[in-house]
N, C-alpha and C positions, 0 to 999 in steps of 0.2 A: 603378488602379481606373477602369473606364469609367463612362459616364453611368448605365447601368442599375444597375450595382453600387452606385454612389453614391446613387441614388434609393432603392434597397432598404435600404441602410444607414440613410439618413435616416428612412425610414418606420419601421424597427425601433427606432431611437433614440427617435422620438416616442412610439411605443407604450410602450416601457419607462420613459420619463421624463415621461409625460403630466402627472403631478401637479406636478412641478417646473416644467414649461413653463407650466402653467395659472397657478401662483403668480407667475411672472415676468410673464406677460401681464397679470394683475390689477394688479401694481405699476406696470407700464408704462402701463396704461390710466388708473389713478388719477392718476399723474403727468401724463399727457396732459390729463386733465380739469382738474386744478388749473392747468396752464399755460394751457389754453384759457380758463378762467374768468378768470384774472388778465389775460390778453391782452385779452379782451372788455371787462373793466372799465376797463382802461387806455385802450382805444380810445374807449369811451363817455365817459370823463372828459375826454379830450383833444379830442373832437368834439361836445361837448354842444350847442352852438348849432346846428351843422349838422344834427345828428340831430333836434333839436327842430323846426327849420324843415321838415325832410322829413316828420316825423310830422304836423305841422299841415297841410301840403300834401296828404298822403295822406288825412287825415281829411276835408278840404274836398272832395276829388275823390270820396270814397267815403262821404260822410255818410249817405245814405239806406240803403245796404247795411249799413253798420256798425250803425246804429240798428235796422234790421229784425232783423239777426242777434242783437243784444243783447236785443231784446224776445222773440224766439223762444227764446233760451237761458233767459231769466227765466221765461217761461211753462212751459218744459219742467222747470225745476228750482225752481219757486216754493216748494215745501214745504221744500227745503233752505235757501233764503234765509230763510224765516220761522223755521225752527228755529235757524239761526245767529244771526239778529238777536235772537231771544228770549233766547238764551243770552248773547250779548254785552251786551245792554242791561240785562237784568234778572236774569241768572244762573239762569234756569229753562228747562226744556225745553218743547217744544210740548205734550208729554203732561201736564206739570205745569200748564200754562196751561189745557188742556182739562179737567183735574180740577177746577181752581178754577171754571171756567165751569159745570161740571156741578153742583158744590156750591151755587153761587149760582143754579142753574136758569136761567142765561142772562140774569140780571137784574143791574142796577147795585147795588152794596153800599150806596149812600146813598139813592137815590130809589126803588129797587125796580122800575124800569122797564127794558125792553129798550133796546138802543142804537137811536137814531133817526137819527143823523148818517150821511150818505152821502158817499162820495168817488167821483167819476166815475160816479155813478148806482148804485154798489154800496154796500150797507150796511156800515159799518165794524164792526170787532169791538170788544168792550169793552177799554178801556185798562187796562194793568197799573199800579195805584197802588203806589208804593214810596216809602220814606223816602229822601230825597235825601242825607242825611248817612250813613246806614248801608248803603243799597242794599237793605235788607230789603223784600221784597214784602209788601204788606198785603192788598189785595183787588183785584177788577176793578171799574172805574167806567165809566159812560157818558161820552161826550165832554163833555157839559154839566157834570156834576159834577166831572170831572177838571180841566176848564178853570177852574171856579170855585175849586177848592182851589189851583190854580196861581196864579191872579190875586192871591190874598191871601197868597201865599208860605207856605202851610200855617200861618199865624199864627192860633192859637185866639182870641186877644184880638180880632182884627179880625172873626172869624166871630161871636163873642159880641156884639160891638157891632152887627153887621149884624142879628142876630136881635132885639136890643133895639130897634133902629131900626124894623124891620118891625112889631114888636108895638105900637108907638105908633100905627100906622095901622090896626089891626084892630079 
């Protein structure tokens, strides 16, 4: 069998057995990925300090660029970050937050006023008030009311004493 015949034979074989070949390739690739992942992990584990030093050095040399790219990425994906944070911290979606905000007409559930606190010159949104034991979301509060509740550790007896105290001066 000459080269041309061998090439034609191989081509025909691949056509006839393409499914088997594809399966073998998948297994080989999966094994290769597993091997590479293990090899990379072993390398990282055995060169931890060296890699940490290189990473620090790279960061110091490229600090501004890294920060700029991070800010650009955040600005581009701000909504995704807000959605994820809302879900992780309070177990509600951004839509559920917006529904609460709409029900409360954009006002604090305690003082009935809109949010007045700003961060970097931008008006903050109402805070999600939730039970710290159960995680259950209650309502939305302005920063002042949310902070006040937090300062007394949600203790009703302290709040009652505060009310009684203020009444003595009215």
